[in-house]
C-alpha positions in Angstrom: 53.2 91.5 173.6 54.6 91.5 176.6 57.0 87.8 177.3 59.0 86.9 180.4 62.6 85.2 179.6 63.6 83.3 181.8 67.1 81.7 182.3 66.4 78.5 184.4 68.2 76.1 186.9 68.6 77.6 190.2 67.3 77.1 193.1 64.9 79.9 194.8 65.6 80.3 198.4 65.0 83.1 201.3 61.8 84.2 202.9 58.4 85.1 201.0 55.3 87.2 202.4 52.2 86.0 200.8 50.0 88.7 199.8 46.2 89.3 200.4 43.3 87.1 198.4 42.9 88.7 194.9 39.5 86.2 195.1 38.4 87.7 198.3 39.4 91.5 197.8 37.0 91.6 194.6 33.6 90.9 196.6 34.8 92.9 198.8 35.6 95.9 197.3 31.8 95.9 195.0 29.9 94.8 198.8 31.3 98.2 199.5 28.5 99.7 198.5 26.1 98.0 200.2 26.8 100.7 203.1 27.5 104.7 202.9 29.6 104.1 205.8 33.5 104.0 205.1 35.4 100.9 204.5 38.6 100.7 205.2 40.5 97.5 203.9 44.5 96.8 204.3 47.0 93.8 202.6 44.9 94.6 199.7 46.8 93.4 196.7 47.2 96.5 194.1 45.6 93.8 191.1 44.6 95.5 188.0 40.3 94.2 188.7 40.5 96.1 191.8 41.6 99.1 190.0 39.2 99.2 187.5 36.6 98.9 190.0 37.5 101.9 192.0 37.8 103.6 188.7 34.2 102.7 188.3 33.0 104.2 191.7 35.0 107.1 191.1 32.7 108.2 187.7 30.2 107.7 190.3 31.2 110.3 193.0 32.6 107.6 195.3 35.5 108.8 197.2 39.0 106.1 196.8 41.3 106.9 198.2 44.4 103.7 197.3 47.8 103.7 199.1 49.2 101.0 197.0 53.1 100.6 199.6 51.0 100.3 202.3 48.7 97.8 200.9 45.3 99.8 201.7 42.3 101.0 200.4 39.9 103.0 202.0 36.4 103.2 200.1 33.5 106.0 200.7 29.9 106.2 198.7 28.2 109.4 198.7 25.9 109.8 194.8 22.8 109.7 193.7 21.5 107.0 191.4 21.3 108.8 188.8 24.6 109.1 189.3 25.4 105.9 189.4 23.6 104.6 186.8 25.2 106.7 184.2 28.8 105.4 185.4 30.1 102.9 182.7 30.3 99.4 184.6 33.4 97.8 183.7 33.8 95.4 181.3 36.4 92.9 180.5 36.4 91.4 183.7 34.7 88.6 184.9 34.6 90.4 188.9 32.3 92.6 187.1 29.2 90.7 187.5 30.2 91.0 191.5 28.5 94.5 191.4 25.2 93.4 190.1 23.4 93.2 193.1 24.9 96.2 195.3 23.9 97.9 192.6 20.2 97.2 192.4 20.3 98.2 196.1 21.7 101.3 195.0 20.3 102.2 192.1 17.3 100.5 191.3 17.9 99.6 187.7 20.7 99.8 185.4 22.0 97.7 182.3 24.8 95.5 182.2 26.6 94.1 179.3 27.4 90.5 178.9 31.0 91.2 177.9 32.1 90.4 181.7 35.2 87.9 181.3 38.0 87.3 182.8 40.0 84.2 181.4 39.9 81.8 178.9 38.8 79.0 181.0 35.2 78.1 178.7 32.5 79.3 179.4 32.0 81.8 182.1 27.9 82.3 182.3 26.5 85.1 184.0 22.8 83.2 184.1 23.3 81.8 187.9 23.9 85.8 188.8 20.6 86.3 186.8 18.6 83.4 188.4 19.6 84.7 191.7 18.5 87.9 192.1 15.4 86.8 190.2 14.4 84.4 192.8 14.2 87.7 195.1 11.6 89.0 193.1 14.2 91.2 190.5 13.3 91.4 186.9 15.6 90.8 184.1 15.1 91.6 180.0 17.4 91.0 177.2 17.8 93.5 174.5 20.5 91.5 172.3 23.9 93.4 173.7 22.8 93.8 177.7 20.7 92.4 180.2 18.3 95.2 181.3 17.7 94.6 185.1 15.5 96.1 187.6 14.6 95.4 191.4 10.9 94.8 192.8 8.6 97.2 195.3 9.7 94.6 197.7 12.6 92.2 197.8 11.4 88.3 198.0 13.7 86.1 201.0 14.7 83.5 198.6 15.2 79.9 199.0 18.0 79.0 196.6 19.7 75.0 195.6 22.1 76.3 193.1 22.9 73.7 190.3 26.7 73.8 191.0 28.9 75.5 193.4 30.1 78.9 191.7 32.0 81.0 194.3 31.0 84.7 192.6 27.1 83.3 192.5 26.9 82.7 195.9 28.7 86.0 196.8 25.6 87.2 194.7 23.1 86.0 197.0 24.9 87.1 200.1 25.0 90.7 198.7 21.1 90.3 197.6 20.3 88.3 201.6 22.1 90.6 203.6 19.6 93.7 202.8 16.5 91.8 202.0 13.7 91.5 205.3 13.6 87.6 206.3 15.1 84.5 206.1 17.2 83.7 202.6 18.7 80.4 202.0 21.5 78.9 199.8 21.5 75.4 199.1 24.9 74.3 197.4 26.6 77.2 198.3 30.5 77.6 197.7 32.8 76.9 200.4 36.0 78.3 199.3 38.5 80.2 201.8 37.4 83.4 200.1 33.8 82.9 200.1 34.0 82.3 204.2 36.2 85.8 204.4 33.7 87.6 202.6 31.2 86.3 204.9 33.2 87.1 207.9 33.3 90.6 206.2 29.6 91.3 206.0 29.1 90.1 209.7 31.7 93.0 210.3 29.6 95.2 208.4 26.0 94.0 210.6 24.9 91.4 208.2 23.1 87.7 210.2 25.0 84.9 208.1 24.8 81.5 209.2 26.7 77.9 207.8 29.6 79.8 206.9 32.3 77.3 205.9 29.2 74.5 204.4 27.8 74.0 201.6 24.2 75.9 203.1 24.2 79.2 204.0 21.5 81.0 206.3 20.6 84.7 205.7 18.3 87.1 207.8 18.4 90.3 206.3 19.0 93.8 208.1 18.1 97.2 207.6 21.2 99.0 206.9 25.2 97.8 206.9 27.8 99.8 208.2 31.5 100.4 207.7 34.2 98.7 208.6 38.0 98.3 208.8 39.2 94.6 207.2 42.2 92.7 207.1 42.1 90.9 203.6 43.5 87.4 204.6 46.4 85.9 203.1 45.6 84.0 199.3 46.3 80.2 200.3 46.6 80.0 195.6 49.7 82.4 195.7 50.9 80.4 198.9 50.7 77.1 196.9 52.6 78.9 193.9 55.3 79.9 195.9 55.9 76.5 198.1 55.7 74.7 194.4 58.6 77.1 193.2 60.9 76.4 196.2 60.6 72.9 195.9 60.6 72.3 192.3 63.8 74.7 191.8 64.9 72.6 194.7 65.2 75.9 197.1 65.2 76.5 200.5 61.9 78.6 200.9 60.2 79.9 203.6 56.9 80.8 202.7 55.0 83.2 205.5 51.8 82.8 205.8 48.9 83.0 208.8 46.4 80.6 206.5 48.4 77.4 207.2 45.4 75.4 208.6 43.8 76.1 205.0 46.7 74.5 203.3 47.0 70.9 204.8 44.9 69.0 201.9 47.1 71.3 199.0 50.7 70.8 200.9 49.7 66.6 200.6 48.9 66.6 197.0 52.1 68.4 196.5 54.1 66.2 198.6 52.1 62.9 196.9 53.7 63.9 193.4 57.4 63.9 195.0 57.9 67.8 196.3 59.2 68.7 199.4 57.6 71.2 201.3 56.1 71.1 204.8 53.8 73.0 207.0 55.8 74.7 209.7 54.1 76.9 212.7 53.7 80.2 210.3 53.8 79.1 207.3 55.3 76.3 204.3 59.2 75.4 203.8 60.6 73.6 201.2 63.6 71.8 200.0 65.3 69.9 197.4 62.6 67.3 196.5 63.5 63.6 195.4 60.5 63.7 192.5 59.7 60.3 193.8 55.5 59.9 192.9 54.2 58.4 195.7 52.6 54.6 194.6 49.5 53.4 195.6 48.2 50.2 197.6 46.1 49.4 194.8 49.0 49.2 191.8 46.4 49.5 189.0 45.2 53.5 189.5 47.5 56.0 188.7 48.8 58.2 191.8 46.4 61.1 190.9 45.1 65.0 191.5 41.6 65.6 191.2 40.8 70.0 191.3 37.0 70.3 192.1 34.9 72.7 194.4 36.6 73.2 197.9 37.4 72.1 199.7 38.7 69.6 196.7 42.7 70.9 195.9 41.2 73.8 194.1 41.2 74.1 190.1 43.4 77.6 190.9 46.6 75.6 191.5 46.0 72.7 189.3 49.0 74.4 186.4 51.2 75.0 189.0 51.3 71.8 190.6 51.5 70.3 186.9 54.3 73.2 185.8 56.2 71.6 189.2 55.4 67.9 188.6 58.1 68.0 185.2 60.3 66.0 186.5 58.2 63.8 188.3 60.1 60.3 188.6 56.7 58.4 187.4 52.6 58.4 186.5 50.6 61.2 187.4 47.3 62.1 186.4 45.8 65.7 186.6 42.1 65.9 186.9 40.0 69.2 186.4 36.4 68.9 187.4 35.5 72.3 187.3 36.9 74.1 183.7 36.4 72.8 180.9 39.3 73.2 177.5 41.4 74.2 180.8 44.2 71.5 180.2 44.7 72.6 176.4 48.6 74.5 177.2 49.6 70.9 177.7 50.6 71.2 174.2 53.2 74.2 175.4 54.6 72.1 178.3 55.6 69.2 175.7 57.8 72.1 174.6 60.1 71.9 177.4 60.4 68.0 177.0 57.7 67.2 179.0 55.7 63.7 178.5 52.4 64.8 178.6 49.0 62.7 177.0 45.6 64.8 177.3 43.1 62.1 177.5 40.0 64.6 177.1 39.3 68.4 178.2 39.8 66.9 181.4 42.0 65.0 182.3 46.1 64.7 181.5 48.3 62.2 182.1 52.0 63.0 182.7 54.9 60.3 182.8 58.4 60.1 183.7 60.4 62.4 181.0 63.5 62.3 179.6 65.0 64.9 178.9 64.1 68.9 179.4 65.1 71.5 177.4 65.1 75.4 177.1 61.5 76.5 174.6 59.5 79.1 173.6 56.6 78.6 174.7 53.1 80.4 174.7 50.8 81.3 177.1 46.9 81.3 176.7 45.0 83.5 178.5 45.0 82.1 181.8 46.3 83.6 184.7 47.1 79.8 186.4 48.5 78.7 183.3 51.3 81.7 183.4 52.5 80.6 186.7 52.8 77.1 185.7 54.8 77.8 182.3 57.3 79.6 185.0 57.4 77.2 187.3 58.6 74.6 184.3 60.9 77.0 182.8 62.6 77.9 186.2 63.3 74.5 186.7 65.4 73.8 183.2 68.9 75.0 182.5 69.2 77.5 179.9 67.3 81.0 178.1 63.3 80.6 177.6 60.1 82.6 177.0 56.6 82.7 177.7 54.9 84.6 175.6 51.7 86.5 176.1 52.6 86.4 180.0 50.4 89.7 180.8 47.5 88.0 182.4 50.3 87.2 185.5 49.8 90.9 186.4 45.6 90.7 187.0 46.5 88.7 190.2 49.8 89.3 190.8 51.2 92.5 189.9 55.1 92.3 191.8 55.4 88.4 190.9 58.4 88.8 189.0 59.9 91.4 191.5 59.1 88.6 194.1 60.8 86.1 192.4 64.1 88.2 191.5 63.8 88.8 195.3 64.3 84.8 195.7 67.2 84.6 192.7 65.5 84.2 189.9 66.8 85.3 186.7 63.6 86.6 185.1 62.6 89.7 183.2 59.8 91.3 181.3 60.5 92.3 177.8 57.9 94.1 175.7 
């Protein structure tokens, strides 16, 4: 069991540069299977899911060159369909579903184990992905433990209206449509920044995509895609996390990033709960916070932060803003409209002395606390919740422990080193 030992109460100050977007780089790595040309990615975070997929590529016979020091990865695919079918698709990671569409293009048929999951954020179904490939004419059969998937002799262009705005299902649609002759259309598409980045990546490879950044995507299929050199844009989740750390601990912290245009609503929500941060040229800067909660003109309504699909406040930043709000002087309502059960960790937050009431699986009320205290808390297997607990612990003087903190490495492998460079007293203990 890996745990973090935190000695809090020290303002985090200095400068930090944001890493590449985890949720963008994974579909890009999987999407490299759509071409036999060389794919060169820069600003690549060294996340474990990416390493597992790179290992799968090598097993298929592909050439993968990784340079973690320079945050680069080069991929060149050259293998037979038989060898690709024989390779073991990585299980236990949610991003494995992003291999479905490109593997269909390459191999024609394969078996996909249903044990593809990431964080413990409720049921993360693969049905939307199977539904999408079925619309393109693929067949899906279930044998009790895995799905047997095969493509038709000729793909059929699809016109799909998704039940909800799934990011990975949108990316599966894109990877099916770009190599399907004719025009395919997706309504109720996800429009998160990482989806937009993935669209631009595919366009640079020769794809024809309209509607980027909207809920309706239209794709005209092409015969083939080329290799590409592409810089993975910065991670808005990480930018928000470091800004929360600076503002919550009272430090003057400059978060350097080129994606400030995507941070407006996010920063606004942090300001609403009393945290001192603002957007400046080239990033976000923080300072000592008042923690005064912004009052509504309608006094009967609680100040609230609602997390929902983009362009709402991202659900993946909700734990960070909750952890940063434990000193808030007022009442706050946090509402996760995406995942069921994603707020049950609030009982761990209460061990720090936070006054929290879980209204239902989606809504949490945080009220003015009497006295915060260091504590030993146990993190669920949710990356962002570990971050939220770290942010809380770093505000409180004394020694705290965060048990089961290893999931943080999946998205932020060098996160603790970055915190220590900013003045945090935090260590891994096995």
